[in-house]
N, C-alpha and C positions, 0 to 999 in steps of 0.2 A: 504495499499501500504505499501510496506517496501521500505527503502532506502541504502543504504551505502554511506557514506563519506570517502575518502581518505584511502580506503583498497586496499593495493598494494600486491600481492603475484606475487614472480617470477614465469614465466610461461615459459614451455620446451616445445617444438613442434619439431620432425624429422621425416624426414622419410629417413630411410637407412637399404640397403640390403633386403629391401622387405617388411619391418615393418615402420610401424606409431606407434611413442609415443609422450605421452603428460602427461604433469603433474603440476601441481601447487601447489607452495611448501608453507606451514605459515598457511593456513587454513583448518582445517577438515570440512569434509563432502562438497567438492566441486563436482559439478557434469560436466561432461566432455562428450562431444557430437563432432564426427569427421562426418565430410560432405565430398562426392566428388560429383561435379557438383552439388550442391544442396539439394543430398538428405543424409539422415542418414545412415552411413554405421555401427558406431559402438557407444556404450553409453557404460559410466565408473564411478565410483564414486572415486575419488583421483587421480587416475592414471589409463592411459588408455595403452594398448599396443594390434596391431593387425594386422593380416596381409595385406598388399596392394601388394605385388609381381603383377608385370606385369601389373597393372589396371591404367593406366594415366589416368590423368584428373585434375580438381582444386580443392584442398582440404583446408580443412578451421577445427580449433579446435575452438570449443566454450566452454566457461567455463561458471558455474554460480553457486551461492549459493543455494543450494537444501533448503528445509523448513524441520523444526523441525528434 
């Protein structure tokens, strides 16, 4: 098991003009996953930018440290 303590990276998440964007600065290799109503709609490494125009729902951005 791996564990991280006291790791803080500024997290930015926004939905504007029909696009969702997310980024966590300061740590290389972070994985990002955008969920809408509990379902994965986009994944990225480092920075996420995807179209969500006209699709209402509950959005959540998950961020994790990828292995290797």
